[in-house]
C-alpha positions as CSV (number, residue, x, y, z in Angstrom):
1,X,-65.8,30.7,-39.0
2,X,-67.1,30.6,-35.2
3,X,-66.3,32.2,-32.7
4,X,-63.6,30.4,-30.5
5,X,-64.8,29.6,-26.9
6,X,-61.9,31.9,-25.4
7,X,-61.4,32.5,-21.0
8,X,-62.6,35.5,-20.0
9,X,-60.6,38.7,-20.5
10,X,-58.3,38.7,-17.7
11,X,-59.1,42.9,-17.9
12,X,-62.7,42.0,-16.8
13,X,-62.6,39.0,-14.7
14,X,-58.5,39.8,-13.0
15,X,-59.4,36.7,-10.4
16,X,-58.7,34.7,-14.0
17,X,-54.8,36.1,-14.6
18,X,-53.1,35.6,-16.7
19,X,-56.3,33.7,-18.5
20,X,-56.4,30.8,-21.5
21,X,-54.7,30.1,-24.1
22,X,-55.4,27.7,-26.8
23,X,-53.8,24.6,-26.8
24,X,-52.7,24.8,-31.3
25,X,-51.3,27.8,-32.9
26,X,-53.4,29.8,-34.4
27,X,-54.4,33.4,-36.6
28,X,-55.8,36.5,-34.3
29,X,-59.1,38.2,-36.5
30,X,-60.7,40.3,-34.9
31,X,-62.2,38.6,-31.8
32,X,-62.0,35.2,-33.6
33,X,-59.1,33.0,-34.0
34,X,-58.3,30.5,-37.1
35,X,-56.1,27.8,-36.7
36,X,-52.9,28.6,-39.2
37,X,-51.9,27.0,-41.8
38,X,-49.5,24.7,-41.9
39,X,-47.5,26.2,-45.0
40,X,-46.5,29.6,-42.5
41,X,-43.7,31.0,-44.1
42,X,-45.2,33.6,-46.2
43,X,-47.6,34.8,-43.4
44,X,-45.1,35.3,-41.0
45,X,-42.0,36.8,-43.0
46,X,-41.0,40.6,-42.2
47,X,-42.9,40.1,-38.9
48,X,-41.6,41.0,-35.2
49,X,-40.9,38.3,-32.7
50,X,-42.0,38.7,-29.7
51,X,-42.4,36.2,-26.6
52,X,-46.2,36.0,-24.3
53,X,-45.8,34.6,-21.3
54,X,-48.8,36.2,-19.1
55,X,-51.7,37.5,-20.3
56,X,-50.3,38.5,-24.0
57,X,-50.4,34.8,-24.6
58,X,-54.1,35.0,-24.1
59,X,-56.5,35.8,-27.1
60,X,-59.6,37.2,-25.1
61,X,-56.7,40.0,-24.1
62,X,-55.6,40.4,-27.2
63,X,-58.4,40.7,-28.7
64,X,-58.6,43.4,-26.4
65,X,-56.0,45.3,-26.6
66,X,-56.2,45.6,-30.8
67,X,-60.0,45.2,-31.2
68,X,-62.2,43.9,-33.2
69,X,-61.3,45.2,-36.6
70,X,-57.2,44.4,-36.1
71,X,-55.6,42.8,-39.3
72,X,-54.3,38.9,-38.0
73,X,-52.2,38.5,-35.7
74,X,-49.9,34.5,-36.0
75,X,-49.7,32.9,-31.9
76,X,-47.7,30.0,-32.4
77,X,-46.7,28.0,-29.4
78,X,-42.6,27.2,-28.5
79,X,-40.9,26.5,-25.6
80,X,-37.8,29.1,-23.9
81,X,-35.0,27.9,-21.9
82,X,-33.2,30.3,-19.7
83,X,-36.0,31.3,-18.5
84,X,-38.4,30.6,-14.9
85,X,-41.9,32.5,-14.6
86,X,-42.2,34.5,-11.2
87,X,-44.3,37.6,-10.1
88,X,-43.9,40.9,-11.3
89,X,-44.1,43.3,-7.3
90,X,-47.0,45.7,-8.5
91,X,-50.3,45.6,-9.2
92,X,-51.8,46.1,-12.3
93,X,-54.5,48.2,-12.9
94,X,-57.1,46.0,-13.0
95,X,-56.0,45.0,-9.7
96,X,-54.3,41.5,-10.4
97,X,-50.8,41.0,-9.8
98,X,-49.0,39.9,-12.7
99,X,-46.0,37.5,-13.9
100,X,-42.1,38.2,-15.2
101,X,-39.6,36.5,-16.7
102,X,-37.1,35.5,-14.2
103,X,-33.4,34.0,-15.4
104,X,-33.0,30.1,-14.0
105,X,-30.3,28.3,-16.3
106,X,-31.8,25.0,-16.8
107,X,-35.8,26.1,-17.1
108,X,-37.9,26.0,-20.2
109,X,-41.3,27.9,-20.2
110,X,-44.6,27.6,-22.6
111,X,-45.0,30.4,-23.4
112,X,-46.6,32.0,-26.7
113,X,-44.9,33.7,-29.4
114,X,-47.0,36.6,-31.6
115,X,-45.7,37.6,-35.0
116,X,-46.5,41.4,-35.3
117,X,-46.0,44.2,-38.1
118,X,-44.7,47.3,-36.9
119,X,-47.9,49.1,-36.2
120,X,-49.3,46.1,-34.3
121,X,-46.2,46.7,-32.2
122,X,-46.2,50.0,-31.7
123,X,-49.5,49.2,-30.4
124,X,-48.8,46.5,-28.0
125,X,-46.0,48.7,-26.5
126,X,-48.8,51.2,-25.0
127,X,-50.9,48.5,-23.2
128,X,-47.4,47.5,-21.3
129,X,-46.2,50.5,-19.3
130,X,-44.8,48.9,-16.4
131,X,-42.7,46.7,-18.9
132,X,-40.0,47.3,-21.5
133,X,-40.0,45.2,-24.9
134,X,-36.1,44.2,-24.6
135,X,-34.2,41.9,-27.6
136,X,-33.5,39.0,-26.1
137,X,-30.0,36.3,-26.4
138,X,-30.9,33.9,-28.3
139,X,-27.7,32.0,-27.5
140,X,-28.4,32.7,-24.3
141,X,-32.2,32.0,-24.3
142,X,-32.9,29.5,-26.9
143,X,-36.4,29.4,-27.9
144,X,-37.7,26.8,-29.4
145,X,-40.7,26.8,-32.1
146,X,-42.1,23.2,-33.9
147,X,-38.9,21.6,-32.1
148,X,-36.8,23.3,-34.5
149,X,-34.7,26.5,-32.2
150,X,-35.1,29.9,-33.4
151,X,-32.3,31.0,-35.6
152,X,-33.6,35.1,-35.9
153,X,-33.8,37.9,-33.7
154,X,-37.1,37.4,-31.0
155,X,-37.9,40.4,-27.7
156,X,-39.9,39.5,-24.7
157,X,-40.7,42.2,-22.6
158,X,-38.5,41.9,-19.4
159,X,-40.5,44.0,-16.0
160,X,-39.2,47.5,-14.5
161,X,-39.7,46.3,-10.8
162,X,-37.9,43.0,-10.8
163,X,-39.7,40.3,-9.3
164,X,-41.7,39.3,-5.9
165,X,-40.2,36.9,-3.1
166,X,-41.6,35.6,-0.6
167,X,-40.0,36.8,3.4
168,X,-36.7,34.4,4.2
169,X,-36.7,33.4,0.6
170,X,-33.7,34.2,-1.9
171,X,-35.0,32.9,-4.6
172,X,-38.1,34.7,-7.1
173,X,-40.9,32.9,-6.3
174,X,-42.8,30.9,-8.5
175,X,-45.5,31.9,-10.8
176,X,-49.1,30.7,-9.5
177,X,-52.6,31.8,-9.7
178,X,-54.5,34.8,-8.3
179,X,-55.6,32.5,-5.5
180,X,-52.9,31.7,-4.4
181,X,-50.3,34.8,-4.7
182,X,-53.6,35.9,-3.0
183,X,-53.7,33.9,-0.1
184,X,-50.2,34.1,0.9
185,X,-50.3,37.8,0.5
186,X,-53.7,37.4,3.0
187,X,-51.0,36.0,5.3
188,X,-48.9,39.2,5.6
189,X,-49.9,41.4,8.4
190,X,-49.0,44.8,7.0
191,X,-51.0,43.5,3.7
192,X,-54.0,43.2,5.1
193,X,-53.6,46.2,7.3
194,X,-53.4,48.1,4.1
195,X,-56.1,46.0,1.6
196,X,-58.5,45.6,4.1
197,X,-61.1,42.8,4.7
198,X,-62.2,39.5,2.2
199,X,-61.5,37.2,-0.5
200,X,-59.9,37.7,-4.0
201,X,-62.6,39.2,-5.3
202,X,-63.2,42.5,-2.9
203,X,-59.4,42.5,-2.7
204,X,-58.7,42.8,-6.6
205,X,-61.4,44.8,-6.6
206,X,-60.4,47.7,-3.8
207,X,-57.1,47.5,-5.3
208,X,-58.2,48.0,-9.4
209,X,-60.2,51.5,-7.9
210,X,-57.5,53.2,-6.1
211,X,-54.1,54.2,-7.8
212,X,-52.5,55.0,-4.8
213,X,-53.5,51.4,-2.6
214,X,-51.7,49.9,-5.6
215,X,-48.7,52.8,-5.4
216,X,-48.6,51.7,-2.2
217,X,-48.6,47.9,-2.0
218,X,-45.6,48.2,-4.2
219,X,-43.8,50.8,-1.5
220,X,-44.0,48.3,1.2
221,X,-42.6,45.1,-1.0
222,X,-39.3,47.2,-2.1
223,X,-39.2,48.9,2.1
224,X,-40.2,44.8,2.8
225,X,-36.9,43.6,0.7
226,X,-39.8,41.0,-1.1
227,X,-38.4,42.7,-4.4
228,X,-35.4,41.2,-6.1
229,X,-33.8,41.5,-9.0
230,X,-34.5,39.5,-12.7
231,X,-30.9,38.2,-13.2
232,X,-31.7,38.8,-16.8
233,X,-28.2,38.8,-19.0
234,X,-27.5,41.2,-21.0
235,X,-25.0,43.0,-23.4
């Protein structure tokens, strides 16, 4: 069992958000990933399925959150219907602008499914202050794992701040890289004046080091009507 060649942790390298994810299903043990066995029923039994679409889908981020000695976390690839991915209108502590799920009928998103026990789910919740874990209506938002539609309940993290949109647009802006997003924000005079000069890494470092500055960015996005609801169908 050798350590997998994992991508950098987005918290340490915010420009890399959301981080890399393997092109196979795996079991995360500490900082190592191992292929899942073909017979997974026993391994997944009794666990809660939690959809991961941003950095939680990256094993390096999970390893950092759960620690080197964490018990195994099975992770499977899946396709989530009825959602697209946008950006949350806030800056996370590391300095990146994270992703959120946005209601979009007919759209399909490639996601990872984390199969968590109760202790793991509780621990993950603590690391998500800007999101709430919400049970999802599988009839409205079908989840397909290994070409089989999931017939049981699952949950996903819903952003607390809505979704980001560009000035003059009516829909949330689609999720993109931090380079492209900060390039777009850098075209806005208020953002340049607030954050100051520099490239992506310098601006993210400045944001990471100043909680007040992160709050001011969020407030400006709201004040300039760059925030819209995520549109989730609930109840």
